[in-house]
C-alpha positions in Angstrom: 0.0 0.0 0.0 1.3 3.4 -0.9 0.0 6.8 0.4 1.2 9.9 -1.3 1.3 13.0 0.9 2.7 16.4 -0.3 5.8 15.5 -2.5 6.8 12.3 -0.7 5.6 8.8 -1.1 5.5 6.8 2.1 5.5 3.0 1.6 4.6 0.8 4.5 3.4 -2.7 5.2 2.0 -2.9 8.7 1.3 -5.7 11.1 -1.0 -4.7 13.9 1.0 -6.9 16.3 4.3 -5.2 15.4 5.1 -2.1 17.5 8.5 -1.6 15.8 6.7 -1.5 12.4 4.3 1.2 13.7 7.2 3.2 15.1 9.0 2.9 11.7 5.9 4.3 9.9 5.7 7.1 12.4 9.4 7.9 11.8 8.9 7.8 8.0 5.9 10.0 8.3 7.8 12.7 10.2 10.5 12.6 7.5 8.2 13.9 4.9 9.8 16.5 2.7 7.9 19.6 3.7 8.8 19.3 7.4 12.5 18.5 6.7 12.7 21.3 4.1 11.1 23.8 6.5 13.4 22.8 9.4 16.4 23.1 7.0 15.4 26.6 5.7 14.4 28.0 9.1 17.5 26.9 11.0 19.9 27.2 8.0 21.2 23.7 8.0 21.6 21.6 4.9 18.9 18.9 4.4 21.7 16.3 4.5 22.7 17.5 8.0 19.2 17.2 9.5 19.1 14.4 12.1 15.9 12.5 13.0 15.5 10.2 16.0 12.7 8.3 17.8 12.8 7.9 21.6 10.7 4.8 22.0 10.6 4.9 25.8 9.4 8.5 26.0 7.2 8.3 22.8 8.5 11.3 21.0 10.4 12.1 17.8 13.1 14.8 17.4 14.6 16.6 14.4 17.8 18.5 15.1 20.6 20.2 13.3 23.3 17.8 14.3 25.4 20.7 15.7 28.1 19.9 18.3 27.1 22.1 21.2 23.8 24.0 21.4 21.3 22.5 18.9 18.1 23.7 17.3 15.6 20.9 17.6 12.0 20.2 16.8 10.3 17.8 19.2 7.0 16.0 18.7 5.2 14.5 21.7 2.9 12.0 20.0 0.5 11.1 22.8 0.0 14.7 23.8 -0.1 15.8 20.1 2.1 18.7 21.0 5.2 20.1 19.1 8.0 22.2 20.4 10.9 24.2 19.0 13.8 23.4 21.4 17.2 24.6 22.3 19.1 21.5 23.3 22.4 21.1 25.1 23.6 17.6 26.1 26.2 16.9 28.8 29.0 15.8 26.5 32.7 16.3 26.5 33.0 18.5 23.3 34.8 21.8 23.8 35.5 21.1 27.5 32.1 20.2 28.8 30.2 23.4 27.9 27.2 22.3 30.0 29.3 22.7 33.1 30.0 26.3 32.2 26.3 27.0 31.6 25.3 25.4 35.0 28.0 27.3 36.9 27.0 30.7 35.4 23.3 30.0 35.9 23.8 29.1 39.5 25.4 32.5 39.9 23.0 34.6 37.9 19.8 32.7 36.8 20.0 34.7 33.6 18.6 31.9 31.5 15.6 31.6 33.8 15.0 35.3 33.8 15.1 35.5 30.0 12.9 32.4 29.6 10.3 34.0 31.9 9.7 36.7 29.2 8.4 34.0 26.7 4.9 32.8 27.5 4.7 29.0 28.0 8.4 28.4 27.6 9.9 25.6 29.7 13.4 25.2 31.1 14.1 21.5 31.6 17.0 19.6 33.1 17.5 15.9 32.7 19.9 13.2 33.9 21.2 11.0 31.1 22.5 7.5 31.8 25.4 6.0 29.9 27.1 2.6 29.7 30.8 2.4 29.8 30.9 2.0 26.0 29.0 5.3 25.6 25.5 4.1 24.8 22.6 5.9 26.3 20.4 3.9 28.8 16.8 4.8 29.5 16.4 5.7 33.2 13.2 6.3 35.1 14.5 9.1 37.3 15.7 11.1 34.3 13.9 14.3 35.0 15.4 16.7 37.4 12.8 18.8 39.3 9.2 19.3 38.3 8.1 20.2 34.8 6.7 23.8 34.7 6.6 26.8 32.5 9.5 29.2 33.3 7.3 32.0 34.6 6.2 29.7 37.4 9.6 28.5 38.5 11.1 30.2 41.6 14.7 31.2 41.7 15.3 28.9 44.7 13.7 25.9 43.0 15.7 26.5 39.8 19.0 26.7 41.8 18.1 23.4 43.5 17.5 21.8 40.1 20.8 23.3 38.8 22.7 21.9 41.8 21.3 18.4 41.2 22.2 18.7 37.5 25.7 19.9 38.5 26.1 16.9 40.8 25.7 14.7 37.6 29.3 15.8 36.8 32.3 14.4 38.6 33.5 16.6 41.4 36.8 14.7 41.3 37.3 16.1 37.8 36.3 19.6 38.6 32.8 18.8 37.1 34.3 18.2 33.7 33.3 14.6 33.3 30.4 12.2 34.0 29.6 11.2 37.6 28.6 7.6 38.7 25.2 7.5 40.4 22.6 4.9 41.3 19.7 5.3 38.9 16.4 3.5 38.3 16.0 1.4 35.2 13.4 -1.1 34.0 15.7 -3.8 35.4 16.0 -2.1 38.8 18.5 0.1 40.6 21.9 0.2 38.9 25.1 2.3 39.0 25.7 4.2 35.8 27.7 7.1 34.4 25.4 10.1 34.3 25.6 13.6 32.8 23.2 16.6 32.8 21.1 17.6 29.8 19.4 21.0 29.3 16.5 21.9 27.1 14.5 25.1 26.6 11.2 24.3 24.9 8.7 26.7 23.3 5.4 25.0 22.3 4.0 25.5 18.8 0.4 26.7 18.8 -1.4 25.1 16.0 -4.2 22.6 15.4 -2.9 19.1 14.6 -5.4 17.0 12.6 -6.4 14.1 14.8 -6.1 11.7 11.9 -2.4 12.5 11.5 -1.2 12.6 15.1 0.0 10.3 17.9 -0.9 6.6 17.7 -3.4 7.4 14.9 -0.5 7.9 12.4 -0.2 4.2 11.8 -4.0 3.8 11.5 -4.0 6.6 9.0 -1.4 4.9 6.8 -2.9 1.4 7.2 -6.3 2.6 6.0 -7.4 3.9 2.6 -7.5 7.6 3.6 -10.2 9.7 2.0 -9.2 12.7 -0.2 -10.3 14.9 2.7 -7.9 13.2 5.2 -5.0 13.4 2.7 -5.8 17.0 2.3 -5.6 17.7 6.0 -2.3 15.9 6.3 -0.8 17.7 3.4 -2.0 21.0 4.7 -0.6 20.2 8.1 2.9 19.5 6.6 2.9 22.3 4.0 3.1 25.4 6.2 5.8 24.2 8.6 8.1 27.1 7.9 5.5 29.7 8.9 5.1 27.9 12.2 8.7 27.2 13.0 10.1 30.7 12.1 8.2 32.7 14.8 9.4 30.2 17.5 12.9 30.4 16.2 12.9 34.2 16.4 11.4 34.2 19.9 14.1 31.7 21.2 17.1 33.5 19.4 17.9 35.7 22.5 18.1 32.6 24.6 20.3 30.9 22.0 22.7 33.9 22.0 22.9 33.7 25.8 23.5 30.0 25.8 26.2 30.4 23.2 27.8 33.1 25.3 27.7 30.9 28.4 29.2 27.8 26.7 32.1 29.9 25.4 32.9 31.6 28.8 
């Protein structure tokens, strides 16, 4: 069965009993040309450099620029049917652990929080990433640091507490320029893993997502024989991505500049 949407053809053979097959259809769907083209144009990254990944455990898909350091990202939460434009900084070694410099400066000044508060509905999020000794990421249940809330509702004291917990995910013995070893919760129980902090600033996109083309319904949409009306809705949903991404990108640009400044300090 083939379904043509916009300028791409998505081919899929689905087995209702196969969750991996459904995830693959979802991934292929998100790779449709209008969205990738819009991301490429908005964030000035070649289409060949756009990276797409599924997080099966957390049920979201990300598109990012592949940049080493602060990244532009689009994140789609499938169950919530909500999209975000995101500034993403992982706790990795490149350029001398830039996330350590960001956390140190933010503990001193809370500049990121104060700037994020000026954007309605923006979220400042901190995570704990777990790693094997070979460098593979491990899904952990106590990944989130602190409570999820819009930046305007986060108190300075609570933010500093979250920052301190994130900073403790870096090794004090190495001047916080390397991963720490902590006990974390996984699906197999409590284990000791290398961990590092992870920072995201998310701005939700305000738009209506056709129910027939969102969340778990994506695979149903492709399995069925969609009506011309359904195909039209999906095509329209994908066609105007740049007009949706660009305002969020402009709104987050001051935060991007501040993050870049902090990572270089």
